[in-house]
MARVEX-816625 format. One record per residue (C-alpha): z, x, y; residue in one letter. Coordinates in pm, 1 decimal. Layout:
REM residues N
> Z:X:Y:a
...
REM end
This chain:
REM residues 77
> -0.1:-6.9:-1.8:m
> -96.1:132.1:346.1:y
> 189.4:199.4:580.8:t
> 100.7:256.5:947.0:a
> 240.2:567.8:1109.6:p
> 542.8:541.4:1328.0:e
> 474.5:423.5:1679.9:k
> 375.1:721.2:1892.5:g
> 331.2:949.7:1592.5:k
> -21.3:1076.5:1535.4:a
> -174.3:1094.5:1191.4:m
> -291.8:1438.7:1081.1:p
> -651.2:1556.4:1111.5:k
> -836.6:1717.4:828.4:y
> -1172.9:1895.0:783.3:v
> -1384.9:1861.4:475.4:i
> -1643.5:2143.9:440.4:e
> -1937.4:2052.3:226.9:r
> -2183.7:2308.1:107.4:n
> -2529.3:2161.3:161.5:m
> -2815.9:2414.8:154.1:p
> -3069.3:2330.1:416.2:g
> -2846.3:2086.4:589.4:a
> -2960.0:2212.3:930.2:g
> -3316.0:2116.8:860.7:s
> -3242.8:1765.9:741.8:l
> -3407.2:1480.2:942.5:s
> -3202.6:1235.2:1145.7:r
> -3274.4:976.2:880.7:d
> -3146.9:1200.4:604.3:d
> -2828.5:1272.7:798.8:l
> -2789.1:898.4:873.6:a
> -2820.2:825.0:497.3:a
> -2552.7:1086.5:413.0:i
> -2318.3:941.4:683.3:a
> -2382.4:593.8:557.3:d
> -2295.7:689.3:195.0:k
> -1976.9:857.0:322.0:s
> -1873.4:547.7:531.1:c
> -1923.9:323.4:223.5:r
> -1693.5:545.2:23.7:a
> -1434.9:530.2:310.8:l
> -1443.9:146.5:296.8:e
> -1343.9:161.9:-74.2:e
> -1038.3:384.7:7.0:i
> -923.1:166.5:284.3:g
> -771.2:189.8:631.7:p
> -545.3:504.6:594.0:p
> -850.0:732.0:632.0:i
> -1086.8:741.5:923.1:q
> -1395.9:953.8:988.4:w
> -1404.1:1101.8:1339.4:v
> -1711.8:1321.6:1363.5:e
> -1924.5:1569.3:1170.0:s
> -2088.2:1898.9:1255.6:f
> -2409.0:2025.9:1078.6:v
> -2482.4:2395.3:1037.6:t
> -2763.7:2568.3:848.6:a
> -2608.9:2509.2:504.0:d
> -2289.2:2312.5:554.8:k
> -2159.3:1985.7:697.2:i
> -1799.3:1987.9:843.5:y
> -1647.6:1641.2:876.0:s
> -1326.3:1566.2:1068.1:i
> -1103.7:1289.9:937.3:y
> -772.9:1126.7:1026.1:i
> -564.0:1038.6:728.2:a
> -208.6:963.7:626.2:r
> -207.3:1251.7:367.3:d
> -408.0:1510.5:186.5:q
> -442.0:1301.8:-121.9:r
> -667.0:1054.9:61.4:l
> -890.2:1340.6:189.6:i
> -920.5:1490.2:-156.7:r
> -1011.8:1149.3:-300.2:e
> -1280.4:1114.2:-41.6:h
> -1416.6:1468.3:-72.5:a
REM end
């Protein structure tokens, strides 16, 4: 069961680093499809995890998330 953080207390931020050779040369449509798949997976996990933003490099994608704990991040990763 989800328990909201205490009022005024921020939830921790986490980074997921995904190796993805050629990520930097993917089209906008390809990146949008990857983001859509990730967001659908987040919907299954539920509200205690939230995607914030992602950064694409030549061979990796780094995604920032807010989550209650590491277990949720590992489940999503």
